[in-house]
BALUMLO-699435 format. One record per residue (C-alpha): residue in three letters; x, y, z. Coordinates in steps of 0.001 Angstrom, whole numbers, plus 500000, padded with zeros to 6 digits. Layout:
N
ALAXYZ ...
END
This chain:
500
MET202367866110542162 LYS203462869471540788 ASP203538870138537044 SER207338870220537107 ALA209471867712538969 PRO210843869082542239 ARG214523869788542691 VAL215798868304545964 ILE219104868401547816 CYS219734865736550459 ILE222315866574553104 GLY223923863329554238 ALA224302859945552513 GLY223236857772555427 PRO220179855479555422 ALA217735858407555645 GLY219326860633553013 LEU219856857836550494 THR216371856390551031 ALA214785859771550331 ALA217032860381547326 ARG216319856948545865 GLN212565857367546262 LEU212608860838544712 SER214973860104541836 ARG212976857038540812 ALA209871859270540720 GLY211566861689538341 ALA212699864380540772 SER216046866119540292 VAL218174864964543248 ILE221635865812544553 VAL223059864137547666 LEU225857865970549485 GLU227960863776551770 ARG230801865059553956 ASP232722861761554009 PRO235170861674551081 VAL235163857867550772 TYR232091856137552175 VAL228318856361551931 GLY226090854943554670 GLY226942857285557541 ILE227142855306560762 SER225800852320558758 ARG228817852308556467 THR231254849403556159 GLU234944850279556353 HIS237725848307554646 TYR241209847414555848 LYS243562844923554137 GLY240615842954552758 PHE238738842933556070 ARG235383844685556291 PHE233805845944559500 ASP230838847966560697 VAL230851851146562698 GLY228710849400565297 GLY226550846384564467 HIS223478846829562274 ARG220783844185562147 PHE218368844364559223 PHE215056843646560873 SER211904845764560940 LYS208284845434561948 SER207507847415558785 ARG206984845088555842 GLU207566848054553545 ILE211075848601554903 GLU211826844879554770 GLY210676844887551141 LEU212807847923550343 TRP215947846220551645 GLU215178843209549440 GLU214562845478546462 ILE217861847313546890 LEU220146844342547563 GLY218308841190546427 ASP220173837929547001 GLN223072839731548662 LEU221000839748551866 ILE221784836677553938 ARG219879835259556907 ARG221786835243560186 GLU221020833893563624 ARG221235836414566440 LYS223506835590569331 SER224455838199571901 ARG225554837856575505 ILE226556839912578514 LEU230000839427580056 TYR229634839820583819 ARG232073838625586465 GLY233899836476583936 LYS230738834666582776 LEU228774835092579568 PHE225029835469580148 ASP222543835090577318 TYR220955838334576211 PRO218029838721576091 LEU218064837263579574 ARG217025833606579782 ALA215711832583583144 PHE217504829238583501 ASP220788830506582084 ALA220814833471584492 LEU219759831299587433 LYS222584828853586843 LYS225305831473586343 LEU224267833906589072 GLY223791831123591573 LEU220757830373593694 PRO221302833040596408 GLU221828835893593944 SER218988834705591702 THR216628834598594653 LEU217530838167595573 CYS216978839238591953 MET213520837648591862 LEU212565839246595164 SER213765842604593842 TYR211705842082590693 LEU208574841192592676 LYS209032844306594782 ALA209245846419591636 ARG206057844886590282 LEU204157845304593541 PHE205465848793594294 PRO206494850359590967 ILE207932853835590697 ARG205101856019589497 ASP205753858092586377 PRO209429857090585981 GLN211544859987584730 THR215028858469584520 PHE216612855449582904 GLU217266853939586324 GLU213643854277587384 TRP212259852897584119 VAL214516849824584027 THR214019849182587749 ASN210276849006587099 GLN210839846458584322 PHE213493844254585932 GLY213877845179589599 HIS216717847222591041 ARG219100844321591553 LEU218988843116587942 TYR219209846742586801 SER222436847087588803 ILE223882843865587383 PHE222880843992583719 PHE222169847618582802 LYS223914850209584969 THR227608849728584117 TYR227153849349580360 THR224675852219580057 GLU226917854616581969 LYS229829853643579709 VAL227740854381576639 TRP226542857789577763 GLY229297859035580049 MET226688860077582597 ARG224846858547585532 CYS221685856581584829 GLN219803859034587051 GLU220637861754584500 ILE219412859835581438 SER215798860316580381 ALA213385857414580693 ASP212524858115577038 TRP215729856417575941 ALA214910853201577783 ALA211325853277576534 GLN212479853727572936 ARG215207851093572987 ILE213929848286575205 LYS210162848772575497 GLY208259845497575540 LEU211109843657577241 SER210938842862580934 LEU211967840038583226 GLY208487838613582828 THR208886838661579048 ALA212281836999579292 VAL210990834251581588 TRP207967833694579343 LYS210159833377576266 ALA212585831067578045 THR209970828669579410 ILE206992828673577012 PRO207122826766573695 GLY207049828969570641 TRP203703827628569380 LEU202022828844572591 ARG203254832412572243 LYS200945834859570514 ALA201988835390566912 GLY203766838691566392 SER204166839287570115 THR207934838850570309 PRO209543842186571193 LYS211954843451568580 THR214827843180571052 LEU214183839420571218 ILE214228838672567482 GLU216331835550566962 PHE217049835887563230 PHE217774838864561028 LYS218968839672557541 TYR222359841150556854 PRO224190842264553708 ARG226762839706552680 LEU229568842306552767 GLY228262844459555611 PRO225633847222555839 GLY227672849549553660 GLN226932847215550753 MET223245848189551058 TRP223978851897550859 GLU226593851547548136 ALA223926849779546059 ALA221336852462546883 SER223824855163545825 GLU224390853430542491 GLN220633853126541925 ILE220147856850542607 GLN222748857686539977 GLU221203855227537512 SER217925857158537959 GLY219643860442537094 GLY220505861665540580 GLU223919862689541859 VAL225760861497544983 LEU228692863786545713 LEU231242862768548350 GLY233661864979550251 MET231166867864550286 ASN230929869789553550 VAL227755871905553668 GLU228515875394554953 GLY225436877433554144 LEU221692877149553509 ALA219725880180552395 ARG216121880464551179 ASP214890883179548851 PRO211615884365550423 GLU210344885599547037 THR210754882380545052 GLY211105879812547832 THR214294878571546187 TRP217019877172548409 THR220715877782547788 VAL223053875294549426 THR226761876088549630 ALA229265873266550125 GLU233047873031550158 ASP234842870091548562 THR238002868386549804 ASP240178870826547832 GLY238578873810549560 LYS236597874861546500 SER233108876258547135 HIS230058875016545180 GLN226459876236545109 TYR223352874203544365 SER219732875335543972 ALA216656873372545007 ASP212973873618545858 HIS213446871386548902 VAL216294870415551206 ILE216214867175553205 SER218683867175556095 SER219864864188558106 ALA222716866245559555 ALA222823866813563305 ILE220528869662564325 ILE223432871538565881 ASP225346871447562558 LEU222319872431560509 ALA221513875388562767 GLU224990876827562283 CYS224586876711558484 LEU221275878561558202 GLN221375882024556624 PRO220131884268558086 ALA220849882696561456 PRO217914881609563646 PRO216977883756566662 GLU219374883480569584 ALA216966881373571659 VAL216621878836568831 LEU220374878711568252 THR221001878298571964 ALA218561875362572079 ALA220247873687569097 ARG223725874213570529 ALA222654872699573856 LEU221822869359572215 ARG224495866798573013 TYR225848863821571100 ARG227893860868572277 ASP230876859965570126 PHE232594856615569947 LEU235456854795568350 THR235922851235567197 VAL239234849425567473 ALA239051846646564880 LEU241513843912565861 ILE242500841164563461 VAL243032838056565583 ARG243877834421565130 ASP240552832594565146 VAL241346830224567987 ASP238508829504570449 CYS236984832898569620 PHE233461833567570889 ASP230816833095568193 ASP228378835832569283 ASN227493838648566917 TRP228376840933569826 ILE228829840876573581 TYR228143843594576132 ILE230909844218578652 HIS229510844810582149 ASP232898845169583783 SER234036848471585267 SER237699847368585256 VAL237899847887581469 ARG236873850798579267 VAL235488848785576342 GLY231693848722576283 ARG230794846256573537 ILE232676843862571288 GLN231544842928567767 ASN232517839667566070 PHE232373840567562400 LYS232891836997561223 SER229679836033563016 TRP227811838868561317 SER228997837526557954 PRO231916835182557239 HIS232380836994553899 MET233741840035555766 VAL236880838123556786 PRO239127837084553844 ASP241268834537555733 PRO239471831581557412 GLU242319831309559924 LEU241690834851561156 ASN238833836859562618 CYS238065840540563134 LEU236766841846566458 GLY235492845387566918 LEU236004846819570407 GLU233751849828570934 TYR234759852672573216 PHE232237855389573995 CYS233608858877574547 PHE233196862566573895 LYS235172864130571073 GLY238257865746572550 ASP238555863595575673 GLY241482861313576466 LEU240199858310574534 TRP239271860290571435 THR242636862031571204 SER244768858942571936 GLU247179857758569259 ASP245930854811567205 GLU248839852648568368 ASP247914853287572011 LEU244270852422571383 ILE245192849183569608 ARG247455848277572547 LEU244664849093575026 ALA242164846958573110 ASP244616844042572970 GLU245260844267576721 GLU241566844455577561 LEU240716841435575388 ILE243353839448577262 HIS242173840776580653 LEU238616839691579850 GLY239804836228578869 LEU238482836493575314 VAL241863835960573618 THR245259834765574807 PRO248469836806574475 GLY249963836861570994 HIS246715836236569107 VAL246236839837567933 VAL247783840256564474 ASP246875843810563440 GLY244457846639564168 LYS242670849678562784 VAL240951852571564621 ILE237763854244563353 ARG236396857357565056 GLN232719858270564763 ALA231654861707565933 GLY228025862393566819 ALA226996858749566851 TYR224263858924569488 PRO221861861793570276 VAL221856862217574057 TYR218507862067575853 ASP219376864321578746 GLU217183866717580684 ASN215246869185578504 TYR216377867674575182 GLU212734867348574064 GLU212017871022574678 ARG215141872035572753 VAL214265869871569756 ALA210656871061569801 LEU211720874723569864 PHE214037874275566883 HIS211545872173564903 THR208653874575565538 TRP210698877589564435 LEU212000875742561369 LYS208540874642560231 LYS207180878180560512 ASN210109880083559031 MET211905877666556704 PRO209337875883554491 GLY210924873341552216 LEU213583872307554755 HIS212836868803556066 LEU214482866951558956 VAL214859863159558760 GLY216808860382560423 ARG218523859855563753 ASN220648862981564037 GLY218403865061561816 MET215529864632564280 HIS217628863942567402 LYS215879860606567885 TYR217959857625568969 ASN216416854878566908 ASN217289852339564252 GLN217750852631560524 ASP214261851331559706 HIS212805854334561532 ALA215243856679559772 MET214262855187556429 MET210542855557557091 THR210912859242557980 ALA212727859641554658 LEU210122857738552650 LEU207259859765554069 THR209144863025553524 ALA209679862037549892 GLU205945861311549575 ASN205146864770550947 ILE207475866459548462 LEU206149864507545498 ALA202554865257546489 GLY203269868935547030 GLU201618868906550447 GLU202163867504553928 LEU200289864233553781 TRP202328862751556610 ASP203682864154559849 VAL207027862372559983 TRP207487863414563616 LYS204787860905564528 VAL206890858049563198 ASN207942856106566280 GLN206261858655568538 ASP204755855610570214 ALA207770853765571577 ASP205913850473571114 TYR206634850653567377 HIS210292849834567774 GLU209740846689569760 VAL206222845412569149 GLY204799847553566355 GLU202533846106563730 ASP201563846944560172 ARG198264848392558984 THR197046849527555588 LEU196724853274555045 ALA194843854575552027 PHE197801856331550428 SER199639854688547545 GLU198426851348548968 ARG201187851590551542 LYS201842849244554413 VAL202898851392557358 PRO203443850460561033 ALA200627851397563373 ALA202623854221564903 PHE202866855960561521 GLU199848858247561550 LYS198500860421558761 ASN198710864127559484 GLU195196865561559928 SER196260869197560484 
END
């Protein structure tokens, strides 16, 4: 560690930014977190409030193959973490199918003729797989067969991304559902647990998880408080507009505007950014070369909105969430916040359902009036048979821009070009997290990139290449821990020490 404690600015108060800030502030570094949201910390993992009801912006399970991350969650929130049983299903043709797929459940609900065709399609895929799959469709077809892909993946995935499955990179499927196949599902459904190899359950299949009693935002509100107790600052309503590095001293100057339009400047030795690459690129002074800017601007993000409906809790489904594989409605997924935690719903006679609509900022859904979206969500719940008319009491709309980095053609080359230029020309500027690295992965991955970045800063050298975190897609679903000789850390196998 350097003789003097480093000064660090973290852009963004999501899981990555707050994890880095907490680690650094507790080690004695001078830390300032700048968050654009004027009310909430947590980013997409925040918990919003409405008339005593609390709801997520998407569902967030707290489960990781990294024991270090699991331990960090416990350290931050303690007994406010509760253990919950996972239950999720797919709504298809008016029937709810268990997800992950269970052989006997699917067989019964699809019927013998359809199930036979699905198994034949699966066998064909195993005997004659698509070599070197490049698209989502090809990758999932190899894992499940084309018929099951068409039934259980195509409609939902195209709703999420607003593009055909043939246009989505196989990388996304590999990162999100690797380790899960029809064979895995059948094995899990038919073989007793004591016969399965310990630790072999894919992450997608985990049956229990931990969850903050009052929603994921409770975790990040606690982390924010702990940062401030350690001497750091967490400033809300601060929109970063400029980043400039003095080549003589290496000092960074970050300019941000508050909610009143007043400009503020902050100095630091390091800047950690979890902001979207496209937003960061526009703030850099001087601007990157045109080719680098063009690459950053070409990166795409999928936006979405949640319509939280307060409903009378009469015969309501008890899943944490259900996937809607029905092209007659626009909703893609429905959260049941009472099943995530009953403490998020103040009235036992009521429930709160979150209907998720995937869109691009500026399209018809995004620009619709809140009243129209609440009416649409009510009508679609009734159409799907999940509530009866008159059971919706109230509603609230939450819009989330830039929720999902899009894995379209050439996204890897664009990210690599920006990252390579940044590393060479902007030392002391570190990218972490989902949007910061344009990697669609979960908060445990985002947190680990932040932890390792903090370690690098404290050590004064690049001990870890954070871009190797989750480089092996196996980590997310079947990763394991191993001991690395650095601070006696426990780090998943995919987290490799940088040898360069």
